[in-house]
N, CA, C and O atoms as a Maestro MAE file, in Angstrom:
{
 s_m_m2io_version
 :::
 2.0.0
}

f_m_ct {
 s_m_title
 :::
 protein
 m_atom[248] {
  # First column is atom index #
  i_m_mmod_type
  r_m_x_coord
  r_m_y_coord
  r_m_z_coord
  i_m_residue_number
  s_m_chain_name
  s_m_pdb_residue_name
  s_m_pdb_atom_name
  i_m_atomic_number
  :::
  1 25 26.899 -7.299 -21.212 1 A "MET " " N  " 7
  2 3 27.055 -8.082 -22.990 1 A "MET " " CA " 6
  3 2 27.941 -9.045 -22.762 1 A "MET " " C  " 6
  4 15 27.627 -9.989 -23.488 1 A "MET " " O  " 8
  5 25 29.056 -9.349 -22.020 2 A "ALA " " N  " 7
  6 3 29.672 -10.698 -21.523 2 A "ALA " " CA " 6
  7 2 29.199 -11.351 -21.459 2 A "ALA " " C  " 6
  8 15 29.534 -12.233 -22.250 2 A "ALA " " O  " 8
  9 25 27.795 -11.759 -20.419 3 A "HIS " " N  " 7
  10 3 27.151 -12.675 -20.908 3 A "HIS " " CA " 6
  11 2 25.960 -13.743 -21.839 3 A "HIS " " C  " 6
  12 15 25.728 -14.952 -21.870 3 A "HIS " " O  " 8
  13 25 25.458 -12.617 -22.469 4 A "ALA " " N  " 7
  14 3 25.442 -13.127 -24.153 4 A "ALA " " CA " 6
  15 2 26.258 -13.458 -24.706 4 A "ALA " " C  " 6
  16 15 25.733 -14.336 -25.390 4 A "ALA " " O  " 8
  17 25 27.752 -13.419 -25.103 5 A "GLN " " N  " 7
  18 3 28.344 -14.137 -26.064 5 A "GLN " " CA " 6
  19 2 29.255 -15.137 -24.594 5 A "GLN " " C  " 6
  20 15 30.302 -15.492 -25.137 5 A "GLN " " O  " 8
  21 25 29.275 -15.518 -23.551 6 A "THR " " N  " 7
  22 3 29.226 -16.594 -23.437 6 A "THR " " CA " 6
  23 2 28.002 -17.669 -23.664 6 A "THR " " C  " 6
  24 15 28.123 -18.891 -23.748 6 A "THR " " O  " 8
  25 25 27.141 -17.120 -23.719 7 A "GLN " " N  " 7
  26 3 25.509 -17.728 -24.044 7 A "GLN " " CA " 6
  27 2 26.084 -18.195 -25.724 7 A "GLN " " C  " 6
  28 15 25.781 -19.174 -26.406 7 A "GLN " " O  " 8
  29 25 26.486 -17.700 -25.845 8 A "TYR " " N  " 7
  30 3 26.381 -17.798 -27.855 8 A "TYR " " CA " 6
  31 2 27.537 -19.049 -28.225 8 A "TYR " " C  " 6
  32 15 27.272 -20.149 -28.710 8 A "TYR " " O  " 8
  33 25 28.782 -18.563 -27.870 9 A "ASN " " N  " 7
  34 3 29.875 -19.455 -27.124 9 A "ASN " " CA " 6
  35 2 28.758 -20.713 -27.512 9 A "ASN " " C  " 6
  36 15 28.275 -21.180 -28.543 9 A "ASN " " O  " 8
  37 25 28.664 -20.945 -26.137 10 A "SER " " N  " 7
  38 3 27.883 -22.793 -25.382 10 A "SER " " CA " 6
  39 2 27.170 -22.870 -26.607 10 A "SER " " C  " 6
  40 15 27.454 -23.698 -27.473 10 A "SER " " O  " 8
  41 25 26.475 -22.239 -26.687 11 A "ALA " " N  " 7
  42 3 25.930 -22.782 -27.720 11 A "ALA " " CA " 6
  43 2 26.064 -24.009 -28.865 11 A "ALA " " C  " 6
  44 15 25.829 -25.203 -29.052 11 A "ALA " " O  " 8
  45 25 26.763 -22.490 -29.649 12 A "SER " " N  " 7
  46 3 28.217 -23.641 -30.518 12 A "SER " " CA " 6
  47 2 28.830 -24.250 -30.215 12 A "SER " " C  " 6
  48 15 28.958 -25.148 -31.047 12 A "SER " " O  " 8
  49 25 29.671 -24.435 -29.041 13 A "VAL " " N  " 7
  50 3 30.330 -25.410 -29.230 13 A "VAL " " CA " 6
  51 2 29.356 -27.159 -28.793 13 A "VAL " " C  " 6
  52 15 29.917 -28.218 -29.074 13 A "VAL " " O  " 8
  53 25 27.684 -27.160 -28.001 14 A "VAL " " N  " 7
  54 3 26.919 -27.520 -28.499 14 A "VAL " " CA " 6
  55 2 26.750 -27.719 -30.292 14 A "VAL " " C  " 6
  56 15 27.352 -28.614 -30.885 14 A "VAL " " O  " 8
  57 25 26.278 -27.208 -30.655 15 A "GLU " " N  " 7
  58 3 25.540 -27.418 -32.254 15 A "GLU " " CA " 6
  59 2 27.142 -28.114 -32.039 15 A "GLU " " C  " 6
  60 15 27.446 -29.243 -31.653 15 A "GLU " " O  " 8
  61 25 28.026 -26.933 -32.464 16 A "LYS " " N  " 7
  62 3 29.419 -28.188 -33.022 16 A "LYS " " CA " 6
  63 2 29.623 -29.438 -32.600 16 A "LYS " " C  " 6
  64 15 30.035 -30.198 -33.476 16 A "LYS " " O  " 8
  65 25 29.436 -29.978 -31.335 17 A "GLY " " N  " 7
  66 3 29.408 -31.574 -30.651 17 A "GLY " " CA " 6
  67 2 29.101 -32.190 -31.800 17 A "GLY " " C  " 6
  68 15 29.760 -32.712 -32.699 17 A "GLY " " O  " 8
  69 25 26.868 -31.857 -31.378 18 A "LEU " " N  " 7
  70 3 26.561 -33.041 -31.986 18 A "LEU " " CA " 6
  71 2 26.964 -32.952 -33.668 18 A "LEU " " C  " 6
  72 15 27.442 -34.056 -33.932 18 A "LEU " " O  " 8
  73 25 26.970 -31.680 -35.514 19 A "SER " " N  " 7
  74 3 27.461 -32.327 -35.830 19 A "SER " " CA " 6
  75 2 28.757 -33.246 -35.379 19 A "SER " " C  " 6
  76 15 28.697 -34.471 -35.487 19 A "SER " " O  " 8
  77 25 29.792 -32.661 -34.928 20 A "LEU " " N  " 7
  78 3 30.683 -33.901 -34.810 20 A "LEU " " CA " 6
  79 2 29.871 -35.870 -34.651 20 A "LEU " " C  " 6
  80 15 29.891 -36.915 -35.301 20 A "LEU " " O  " 8
  81 25 29.282 -35.344 -33.376 21 A "GLY " " N  " 7
  82 3 29.777 -36.783 -33.263 21 A "GLY " " CA " 6
  83 2 28.004 -37.411 -33.741 21 A "GLY " " C  " 6
  84 15 27.536 -38.374 -33.132 21 A "GLY " " O  " 8
  85 25 27.475 -36.950 -34.483 22 A "SER " " N  " 7
  86 3 26.758 -37.938 -36.116 22 A "SER " " CA " 6
  87 2 27.883 -37.693 -36.863 22 A "SER " " C  " 6
  88 15 28.128 -38.826 -36.451 22 A "SER " " O  " 8
  89 25 29.290 -37.201 -37.888 23 A "VAL " " N  " 7
  90 3 29.427 -37.730 -38.847 23 A "VAL " " CA " 6
  91 2 30.544 -38.749 -38.302 23 A "VAL " " C  " 6
  92 15 31.043 -39.508 -39.134 23 A "VAL " " O  " 8
  93 25 31.086 -38.843 -36.620 24 A "LEU " " N  " 7
  94 3 31.110 -39.982 -36.513 24 A "LEU " " CA " 6
  95 2 31.107 -41.004 -36.415 24 A "LEU " " C  " 6
  96 15 32.001 -41.833 -36.582 24 A "LEU " " O  " 8
  97 25 29.000 -41.188 -35.814 25 A "ALA " " N  " 7
  98 3 28.733 -42.318 -35.829 25 A "ALA " " CA " 6
  99 2 28.197 -42.660 -37.736 25 A "ALA " " C  " 6
  100 15 27.652 -43.707 -38.086 25 A "ALA " " O  " 8
  101 25 28.402 -41.952 -38.313 26 A "ILE " " N  " 7
  102 3 28.094 -42.233 -39.681 26 A "ILE " " CA " 6
  103 2 29.004 -43.114 -40.150 26 A "ILE " " C  " 6
  104 15 28.935 -44.319 -40.389 26 A "ILE " " O  " 8
  105 25 30.399 -41.826 -40.298 27 A "VAL " " N  " 7
  106 3 31.712 -42.985 -40.491 27 A "VAL " " CA " 6
  107 2 32.150 -44.057 -40.178 27 A "VAL " " C  " 6
  108 15 32.843 -44.684 -40.979 27 A "VAL " " O  " 8
  109 25 31.790 -44.663 -38.632 28 A "THR " " N  " 7
  110 3 31.974 -45.914 -38.170 28 A "THR " " CA " 6
  111 2 31.087 -47.261 -38.483 28 A "THR " " C  " 6
  112 15 31.464 -48.378 -38.839 28 A "THR " " O  " 8
  113 25 29.520 -46.652 -38.171 29 A "SER " " N  " 7
  114 3 28.255 -46.707 -39.106 29 A "SER " " CA " 6
  115 2 29.448 -47.806 -40.649 29 A "SER " " C  " 6
  116 15 29.902 -48.950 -40.677 29 A "SER " " O  " 8
  117 25 29.477 -46.872 -41.428 30 A "TRP " " N  " 7
  118 3 29.571 -47.397 -42.895 30 A "TRP " " CA " 6
  119 2 30.346 -47.933 -42.385 30 A "TRP " " C  " 6
  120 15 29.743 -48.867 -41.857 30 A "TRP " " O  " 8
  121 25 32.357 -48.096 -41.903 31 A "SER " " N  " 7
  122 3 33.152 -49.007 -41.650 31 A "SER " " CA " 6
  123 2 32.312 -50.019 -41.788 31 A "SER " " C  " 6
  124 15 32.032 -50.382 -42.931 31 A "SER " " O  " 8
  125 25 31.713 -50.715 -40.601 32 A "ARG " " N  " 7
  126 3 31.311 -51.715 -40.231 32 A "ARG " " CA " 6
  127 2 30.202 -52.251 -41.407 32 A "ARG " " C  " 6
  128 15 30.393 -53.168 -42.207 32 A "ARG " " O  " 8
  129 25 28.754 -51.241 -41.247 33 A "ASN " " N  " 7
  130 3 28.192 -51.984 -42.102 33 A "ASN " " CA " 6
  131 2 27.602 -51.945 -43.223 33 A "ASN " " C  " 6
  132 15 26.499 -52.414 -43.504 33 A "ASN " " O  " 8
  133 25 28.508 -51.247 -44.043 34 A "LYS " " N  " 7
  134 3 28.244 -50.696 -45.751 34 A "LYS " " CA " 6
  135 2 27.128 -50.384 -46.342 34 A "LYS " " C  " 6
  136 15 26.898 -50.421 -47.551 34 A "LYS " " O  " 8
  137 25 26.101 -49.931 -45.088 35 A "SER " " N  " 7
  138 3 24.415 -49.335 -45.064 35 A "SER " " CA " 6
  139 2 23.986 -48.357 -44.926 35 A "SER " " C  " 6
  140 15 24.268 -47.463 -44.128 35 A "SER " " O  " 8
  141 25 23.331 -48.417 -45.614 36 A "ILE " " N  " 7
  142 3 22.952 -45.803 -46.025 36 A "ILE " " CA " 6
  143 2 21.627 -46.176 -44.495 36 A "ILE " " C  " 6
  144 15 20.990 -45.380 -43.805 36 A "ILE " " O  " 8
  145 25 21.657 -47.085 -44.485 37 A "GLY " " N  " 7
  146 3 20.310 -47.114 -43.841 37 A "GLY " " CA " 6
  147 2 20.379 -47.485 -41.875 37 A "GLY " " C  " 6
  148 15 19.704 -47.038 -40.947 37 A "GLY " " O  " 8
  149 25 21.166 -48.170 -41.909 38 A "TRP " " N  " 7
  150 3 22.303 -48.284 -40.676 38 A "TRP " " CA " 6
  151 2 22.374 -46.915 -40.420 38 A "TRP " " C  " 6
  152 15 21.469 -46.308 -39.848 38 A "TRP " " O  " 8
  153 25 23.678 -46.266 -40.921 39 A "ALA " " N  " 7
  154 3 24.794 -44.843 -40.336 39 A "ALA " " CA " 6
  155 2 23.343 -43.544 -40.445 39 A "ALA " " C  " 6
  156 15 23.308 -42.463 -39.858 39 A "ALA " " O  " 8
  157 25 22.372 -44.079 -41.305 40 A "ILE " " N  " 7
  158 3 21.188 -42.754 -41.197 40 A "ILE " " CA " 6
  159 2 20.415 -42.739 -38.895 40 A "ILE " " C  " 6
  160 15 20.035 -41.865 -38.116 40 A "ILE " " O  " 8
  161 25 20.656 -44.691 -38.826 41 A "LEU " " N  " 7
  162 3 19.876 -44.691 -37.940 41 A "LEU " " CA " 6
  163 2 21.315 -44.032 -36.615 41 A "LEU " " C  " 6
  164 15 21.238 -43.151 -35.758 41 A "LEU " " O  " 8
  165 25 22.173 -44.710 -36.908 42 A "HIS " " N  " 7
  166 3 23.419 -43.928 -36.264 42 A "HIS " " CA " 6
  167 2 23.615 -43.200 -36.225 42 A "HIS " " C  " 6
  168 15 23.933 -42.782 -35.112 42 A "HIS " " O  " 8
  169 25 23.638 -42.257 -37.389 43 A "ALA " " N  " 7
  170 3 24.254 -40.720 -36.945 43 A "ALA " " CA " 6
  171 2 22.802 -40.078 -35.919 43 A "ALA " " C  " 6
  172 15 23.358 -39.411 -35.047 43 A "ALA " " O  " 8
  173 25 21.280 -40.009 -35.680 44 A "LEU " " N  " 7
  174 3 20.536 -39.801 -34.942 44 A "LEU " " CA " 6
  175 2 20.596 -40.185 -33.821 44 A "LEU " " C  " 6
  176 15 19.916 -39.558 -33.008 44 A "LEU " " O  " 8
  177 25 21.613 -41.624 -33.205 45 A "LEU " " N  " 7
  178 3 21.699 -41.504 -32.535 45 A "LEU " " CA " 6
  179 2 23.702 -41.555 -31.463 45 A "LEU " " C  " 6
  180 15 24.148 -41.988 -30.400 45 A "LEU " " O  " 8
  181 25 24.337 -40.603 -33.019 46 A "SER " " N  " 7
  182 3 25.362 -39.862 -32.951 46 A "SER " " CA " 6
  183 2 26.004 -40.346 -31.059 46 A "SER " " C  " 6
  184 15 25.186 -41.087 -30.514 46 A "SER " " O  " 8
  185 25 26.852 -40.120 -30.445 47 A "TRP " " N  " 7
  186 3 27.387 -40.135 -29.975 47 A "TRP " " CA " 6
  187 2 27.116 -41.718 -28.259 47 A "TRP " " C  " 6
  188 15 27.794 -42.115 -27.312 47 A "TRP " " O  " 8
  189 25 26.136 -41.930 -28.680 48 A "LEU " " N  " 7
  190 3 25.730 -42.968 -27.922 48 A "LEU " " CA " 6
  191 2 26.716 -44.434 -29.003 48 A "LEU " " C  " 6
  192 15 27.483 -45.344 -28.689 48 A "LEU " " O  " 8
  193 25 26.166 -43.977 -30.206 49 A "TYR " " N  " 7
  194 3 26.811 -44.977 -31.853 49 A "TYR " " CA " 6
  195 2 28.505 -44.888 -31.396 49 A "TYR " " C  " 6
  196 15 29.429 -45.695 -31.292 49 A "TYR " " O  " 8
  197 25 28.356 -43.739 -31.238 50 A "VAL " " N  " 7
  198 3 29.846 -44.403 -31.320 50 A "VAL " " CA " 6
  199 2 30.827 -44.643 -30.542 50 A "VAL " " C  " 6
  200 15 31.964 -44.945 -30.906 50 A "VAL " " O  " 8
  201 25 30.298 -44.475 -29.023 51 A "PHE " " N  " 7
  202 3 30.591 -44.704 -27.422 51 A "PHE " " CA " 6
  203 2 30.677 -46.537 -27.952 51 A "PHE " " C  " 6
  204 15 31.269 -47.556 -27.595 51 A "PHE " " O  " 8
  205 25 30.068 -46.281 -28.592 52 A "HIS " " N  " 7
  206 3 29.259 -48.305 -29.008 52 A "HIS " " CA " 6
  207 2 30.280 -48.753 -29.139 52 A "HIS " " C  " 6
  208 15 31.048 -49.394 -28.423 52 A "HIS " " O  " 8
  209 25 30.287 -48.167 -30.713 53 A "PHE " " N  " 7
  210 3 31.473 -48.954 -31.766 53 A "PHE " " CA " 6
  211 2 32.788 -48.947 -31.020 53 A "PHE " " C  " 6
  212 15 33.519 -49.743 -31.608 53 A "PHE " " O  " 8
  213 25 33.533 -48.316 -29.809 54 A "VAL " " N  " 7
  214 3 34.631 -48.139 -29.631 54 A "VAL " " CA " 6
  215 2 34.835 -48.711 -28.583 54 A "VAL " " C  " 6
  216 15 36.016 -48.798 -28.246 54 A "VAL " " O  " 8
  217 25 33.480 -49.483 -27.419 55 A "ILE " " N  " 7
  218 3 33.767 -50.356 -26.783 55 A "ILE " " CA " 6
  219 2 33.459 -51.352 -26.634 55 A "ILE " " C  " 6
  220 15 33.361 -52.075 -25.643 55 A "ILE " " O  " 8
  221 25 33.168 -51.533 -28.270 56 A "THR " " N  " 7
  222 3 33.175 -53.984 -29.424 56 A "THR " " CA " 6
  223 2 34.621 -53.690 -29.996 56 A "THR " " C  " 6
  224 15 35.719 -54.245 -30.043 56 A "THR " " O  " 8
  225 25 34.158 -52.784 -30.313 57 A "ARG " " N  " 7
  226 3 35.369 -52.679 -31.082 57 A "ARG " " CA " 6
  227 2 37.058 -52.916 -30.281 57 A "ARG " " C  " 6
  228 15 38.132 -53.273 -30.765 57 A "ARG " " O  " 8
  229 25 36.648 -52.521 -28.857 58 A "ALA " " N  " 7
  230 3 38.080 -52.752 -28.315 58 A "ALA " " CA " 6
  231 2 37.730 -54.403 -27.742 58 A "ALA " " C  " 6
  232 15 38.582 -55.287 -27.833 58 A "ALA " " O  " 8
  233 25 36.561 -54.610 -27.238 59 A "MET " " N  " 7
  234 3 35.966 -56.163 -27.034 59 A "MET " " CA " 6
  235 2 36.817 -57.564 -28.182 59 A "MET " " C  " 6
  236 15 37.493 -58.534 -27.839 59 A "MET " " O  " 8
  237 25 36.351 -57.047 -29.709 60 A "TYR " " N  " 7
  238 3 36.664 -57.402 -30.503 60 A "TYR " " CA " 6
  239 2 37.788 -57.767 -31.107 60 A "TYR " " C  " 6
  240 15 37.913 -58.514 -32.077 60 A "TYR " " O  " 8
  241 25 38.985 -56.948 -30.207 61 A "GLY " " N  " 7
  242 3 39.757 -56.497 -30.599 61 A "GLY " " CA " 6
  243 2 40.174 -56.125 -32.482 61 A "GLY " " C  " 6
  244 15 41.162 -56.152 -33.216 61 A "GLY " " O  " 8
  245 25 39.089 -55.884 -32.546 62 A "GLU " " N  " 7
  246 3 38.808 -55.030 -34.661 62 A "GLU " " CA " 6
  247 2 40.043 -54.513 -34.369 62 A "GLU " " C  " 6
  248 15 40.629 -53.811 -35.193 62 A "GLU " " O  " 8
  :::
 }
 m_bond[247] {
  # First column is bond index #
  i_m_from
  i_m_to
  i_m_order
  :::
  1 1 2 1
  2 2 3 1
  3 3 4 2
  4 3 5 1
  5 5 6 1
  6 6 7 1
  7 7 8 2
  8 7 9 1
  9 9 10 1
  10 10 11 1
  11 11 12 2
  12 11 13 1
  13 13 14 1
  14 14 15 1
  15 15 16 2
  16 15 17 1
  17 17 18 1
  18 18 19 1
  19 19 20 2
  20 19 21 1
  21 21 22 1
  22 22 23 1
  23 23 24 2
  24 23 25 1
  25 25 26 1
  26 26 27 1
  27 27 28 2
  28 27 29 1
  29 29 30 1
  30 30 31 1
  31 31 32 2
  32 31 33 1
  33 33 34 1
  34 34 35 1
  35 35 36 2
  36 35 37 1
  37 37 38 1
  38 38 39 1
  39 39 40 2
  40 39 41 1
  41 41 42 1
  42 42 43 1
  43 43 44 2
  44 43 45 1
  45 45 46 1
  46 46 47 1
  47 47 48 2
  48 47 49 1
  49 49 50 1
  50 50 51 1
  51 51 52 2
  52 51 53 1
  53 53 54 1
  54 54 55 1
  55 55 56 2
  56 55 57 1
  57 57 58 1
  58 58 59 1
  59 59 60 2
  60 59 61 1
  61 61 62 1
  62 62 63 1
  63 63 64 2
  64 63 65 1
  65 65 66 1
  66 66 67 1
  67 67 68 2
  68 67 69 1
  69 69 70 1
  70 70 71 1
  71 71 72 2
  72 71 73 1
  73 73 74 1
  74 74 75 1
  75 75 76 2
  76 75 77 1
  77 77 78 1
  78 78 79 1
  79 79 80 2
  80 79 81 1
  81 81 82 1
  82 82 83 1
  83 83 84 2
  84 83 85 1
  85 85 86 1
  86 86 87 1
  87 87 88 2
  88 87 89 1
  89 89 90 1
  90 90 91 1
  91 91 92 2
  92 91 93 1
  93 93 94 1
  94 94 95 1
  95 95 96 2
  96 95 97 1
  97 97 98 1
  98 98 99 1
  99 99 100 2
  100 99 101 1
  101 101 102 1
  102 102 103 1
  103 103 104 2
  104 103 105 1
  105 105 106 1
  106 106 107 1
  107 107 108 2
  108 107 109 1
  109 109 110 1
  110 110 111 1
  111 111 112 2
  112 111 113 1
  113 113 114 1
  114 114 115 1
  115 115 116 2
  116 115 117 1
  117 117 118 1
  118 118 119 1
  119 119 120 2
  120 119 121 1
  121 121 122 1
  122 122 123 1
  123 123 124 2
  124 123 125 1
  125 125 126 1
  126 126 127 1
  127 127 128 2
  128 127 129 1
  129 129 130 1
  130 130 131 1
  131 131 132 2
  132 131 133 1
  133 133 134 1
  134 134 135 1
  135 135 136 2
  136 135 137 1
  137 137 138 1
  138 138 139 1
  139 139 140 2
  140 139 141 1
  141 141 142 1
  142 142 143 1
  143 143 144 2
  144 143 145 1
  145 145 146 1
  146 146 147 1
  147 147 148 2
  148 147 149 1
  149 149 150 1
  150 150 151 1
  151 151 152 2
  152 151 153 1
  153 153 154 1
  154 154 155 1
  155 155 156 2
  156 155 157 1
  157 157 158 1
  158 158 159 1
  159 159 160 2
  160 159 161 1
  161 161 162 1
  162 162 163 1
  163 163 164 2
  164 163 165 1
  165 165 166 1
  166 166 167 1
  167 167 168 2
  168 167 169 1
  169 169 170 1
  170 170 171 1
  171 171 172 2
  172 171 173 1
  173 173 174 1
  174 174 175 1
  175 175 176 2
  176 175 177 1
  177 177 178 1
  178 178 179 1
  179 179 180 2
  180 179 181 1
  181 181 182 1
  182 182 183 1
  183 183 184 2
  184 183 185 1
  185 185 186 1
  186 186 187 1
  187 187 188 2
  188 187 189 1
  189 189 190 1
  190 190 191 1
  191 191 192 2
  192 191 193 1
  193 193 194 1
  194 194 195 1
  195 195 196 2
  196 195 197 1
  197 197 198 1
  198 198 199 1
  199 199 200 2
  200 199 201 1
  201 201 202 1
  202 202 203 1
  203 203 204 2
  204 203 205 1
  205 205 206 1
  206 206 207 1
  207 207 208 2
  208 207 209 1
  209 209 210 1
  210 210 211 1
  211 211 212 2
  212 211 213 1
  213 213 214 1
  214 214 215 1
  215 215 216 2
  216 215 217 1
  217 217 218 1
  218 218 219 1
  219 219 220 2
  220 219 221 1
  221 221 222 1
  222 222 223 1
  223 223 224 2
  224 223 225 1
  225 225 226 1
  226 226 227 1
  227 227 228 2
  228 227 229 1
  229 229 230 1
  230 230 231 1
  231 231 232 2
  232 231 233 1
  233 233 234 1
  234 234 235 1
  235 235 236 2
  236 235 237 1
  237 237 238 1
  238 238 239 1
  239 239 240 2
  240 239 241 1
  241 241 242 1
  242 242 243 1
  243 243 244 2
  244 243 245 1
  245 245 246 1
  246 246 247 1
  247 247 248 2
  :::
 }
}
């Protein structure tokens, strides 16, 4: 019983983390590009784009 609950909680955390990354990617992509196409692509890349955005924002002082 405890193992099943732990496994469920782990899956729930991963699922929410992926959706949060997608939302962050969409918002940051839209703020920079104002393009639905780029926002969809960046949502698919999720956390990779979020990290890229943070790094390039720090480099260019935005």
